[in-house]
N, C-alpha and C positions, 0 to 999 in steps of 0.2 A: 466508750468501748475500749477494752483493754487491748494492748498490743498483742498480736498473735505471733505465732513462729515466724511466719514469713516476713512480718515487719521487724522482728527482732534481728533476723538474719541480715535483712537489708540495712538496718541501722548500723549493725556491727561493720558490714563491709564498707559502708561510706565513712565511717570514723577511721578505719585503717587507711582508706584511700586519701582522707584529708590530711594525714600526717605522714604520707610516704615521702614527701619532699624533705623532711628534716633528717639530718645525719646521725643524731644521737640515738642509737639503737636501744640503749638501756633506758633512756627517758621514754622512748616510744613504747617499749614493753610495759613500763609502769603505768603509762597513760591507758593502754589497752586493758590492763588488769583492772583499772579503776573503772573503765567503760564497762567492763563485765560485771563489776560489783554493783553498778547503778542498774544495769539490766536485770540483774538477779534479784535485787532489792525491790525494784518498782514496776517491772514489766507486767506483773500480775494484777496491779492496781492502776496503773497510768496508761493512758492512751499514747499512741505514737507521738502526737505533738507535745504531750507533757514530758515524754523521755527526751525529746529533742531539745526542749528548753533546758533540762537538767544537763544534757551533754555539752550544749553551748556554753554554760557556765564552767563546766570542767575544762573545756577546750581553752577558754580564756585564762584559766588559772595556770595551765601548762605552757600555752603557746602564745599568749597575748591575744589581742583582738581577733575575733573570727573573721573569715573572708568578708570584704566589703562588697556588697552588690549595688552601691549607689549608682555607679556608671551604668550597669545593665538596667537598673530600675527606670533611670532617666531616659535611657535609649528606647525602652519600650513603652514608656508613658507617651514619649514624643511620636514614636512611630503610630500608636494607636490614635493619638490626637490628629495626626495627619490624615489618617484613614477615616476619621469620624464623618466628615460630609458625605463621603461616598457610601459609608455603611448606613448612614441616616437616610440617604436617598433610596438604598435598596430596601431598607425596612419600611419606608413610606410607600414604596410601591407594592409591598406584599399585600396578599388578601386579607390577613390579620397582622398588623403591625406589632401588636403586643406579643402574639405567638412567635413572630420572627425575632423579637427582642431576646426571648429566652433561648432560642437556638443559637444566636450569636453570643450571648453570654456564656453558654455552655462551651462553645467552640473556643473562646478566648482563654477559657480555664487551662488551655494547653500551656500557658506561660508560666511554668512552675519548675524552678530550678532544683527543687527537691525531689520530685517525682519523675521528672524527665531528665535524662542524662544529657541530651544535647538539644536544648531549646533553640530553635533557629527560625529566622524570618520566612524562609521558603516553606516549611511545614505549617507555620502559623498562617501564612496566606492561602495555603491549600485548604486548610480546615475552615477559614473563614469564607473562602469562595464557594464552598459547598454547604454553608451553614444552613441556609434556607431550605435546601432540599432534604435536610435531615428530618427525621420524624420523632415526635414526641407523643406521649399518650393524650389522645384527645379527651378521653374521660377525665384524666388528671387536670388537663388544662381547663375544662369546663368548671370542674370543681374550684380550681384556682380563681377563676373569674367570679365565680359565686362568692368565695371567701373574700376577695378584694371588695366586692360590692357590700358586703356586711361589715367590713372591719372599719374601725375609725383610726386605728394606729398600727404601723408596720415597722419592724426592726430589720434592718438589712445588714447582714454580716458579710463583709468583703473578704477577698482572699488575696490576690496577687496584684503586682504592679501591671501596668498595661491593660489587663483586662478590666481594671477599675473604670476605664473609659466607657466599655460596654455597659458596666453597672450604672454609669451616669446616664447613658441613652435609655436603658431599661426603666430606670426611676423616672426620667422625664416623661416617658410614655404613660407610665402608670399614673402620674400626677395629671396628664392630659385627659385620661379616661375616667379617673377617680379623684376629682379635685378636692374632695373633703378628706382624703386620706392622709394622715400625718405621718410622714416617713422620716425615721432616724436612721443614719448610717453609722455602724460601729466598725472602726479599723483596728489594727494591732496597736498595742500600746508602746511598742518599742521595736527597734530594728531586729528583724530575724529573717535570714535567707532573702528572698525577693518579695516578701509579703507587703502588702499596702499599709502604709501609716498615714498620720495626718499630713506629713509632708507631700505624700502622693496625692491625697484627696485635694490638697490645696492646688498642686501642680496641673491636675487635670480639670480643675474647676468644679469639683463636686461640692466643696465647701460653699459655693455660691448658690447651689441649687437646694440643698436640704441641710439641716443640722447634722454635723459629724462629730464623732468622739472617738478617742482611743480607748481600748478596753481595759487598760491598766496593767498589761503584762506583755511580755515578748515571746509567748509561745506561739507556734505557727498553727493555731487552731483557736477554739473558744472553750476554754476550761472553766467551768463555772465556778469552782472554788477559788480561782485565782483573778476573777474579773474584779474591777473597781465597783464599789457600791452604785455609782451612777449607771455603769453598764448593766449590772444586774437589775436595777430598777427598770431600765428601758426594755430589757428582755422579758422580765416577768409580768410587766404591764401591757406588753404589746399584744394586740388582738391577732397578729399574724407575724410570722418570722420567715425570712428568706435567708438561707444559709448557703453560701457560695464555697465550693471547693472541697477536696478530699479531707483536708486537715480539719476543718469545721465539722465535716460529717463524723470523722473518727472520735472527736472530743464531745460532740453534742448528743450522739445517738444514744438513746436510753436515758436521757436526763429529763424526760417528761415535759419538754417544751413544744414538742410536735411541729417542727419547722418544715418548710418546703426546702428540700435539697436540690441544688443545681450544681453539677460538676461533670467533668469529663473523666471517663474511666481511663486512666493513664498507665497505672502499674498493674503488674500480673495479678496482685491480690485483688484489686477492684474488678478486673476482668473476670476472675473466677467467682468472686462474691456475688456479682449481679448477672452472670451469665451474659456478658456482653463482649463485643469485640474491642480491641483497643482503640481509643479516641471516640467511642460511642458516648452520647450524652445521656445523663440521668436527670429526670425532673419528676419528683414524686414527693408526697408528704409522708412524714414518718409512719403515720398510723396505716398507711397503705403499702408500706415497703416490705418486700420479701427478700431475705438474705440467705444466701446458701451458706450451710454450716459445714 
C-alpha cells in the first residue's frame, strides 16, 4: 500500500522534529531538502514502512546513529513479562481463551513509538484492563478457527517490543488447541524504532516456544521485495499468516498473501480508513477487509 498524503505529512513532521535539537540550521535545511527528495521520488511506489527505512539511512548519514530504543524496549518487555501470569489467568478464565488472546494482542499493539506520540504505562494498563470486554467480529473469529483447523503451517509476523509477550501467549494457546499446527515467527531483521527483533524474541522466551527468524531487513513492516529468501519461503508456503500491527498492514496489503490482520487503530489515518474510534481493535482477513477511500 503506497503512502498517502496523510502519511507523507506525518513522516515529514516527524523528520523535522527529530532534528530540531541540532544547532546547524544550514545542515538541517539540507537534510530536510533530501527528505523531501526521497518522499517525492518514492512515496508513490513505497509504503510508509519502506519510506521510513530509507529515511533512517539518510538520518544516519547526516546525524550518526538514529535514536536508540534499547532501554525502552527492555523496559516494556520486562513490564509485560511481569504482567504475563495475571494476563494468562484472565485469559484462562475467559469463556473462549483463544478469542481473549486476540483481544489482548490487539490491545498491546498500543506499544508503538512511531504511531503513538506518548506511549505510557498508564494508557497501556487501561487498554489491557478492558481488553476482554472489547468486541471483535464473531463471524471473522469463527472463520479464523476454521482456518486454523484446516492449516498445517502458520507464519506469525510480529510488530513491537513488549506486545511480543502477548504474541507468545496467543501462540501458546494456538498450540494447545491445534497441536498439529506448525508455527514460525518472523521478527524484524534489524533495529528500527521499537520493533521486535530476535533479541526481543529471546528476551521474552518466544524462541523457546517456536522457531523464530529475522526477516532480513530493518524496515518497520514486511516489505516483500526486501525480505530474505528464508522469510519469503516461510511466508509463501504458509497455509495461514497472522500479521500484527499497522506497519505490517501497510506493507503487506495488496501483496496477494491474504493474511489475518491484527492491530490497534492508533493514528488518525487508520481511524478514518476503517471508520473506527482511536484505540479500537481490528481483526480481519484481507479478503474480507473494507477500506474507506
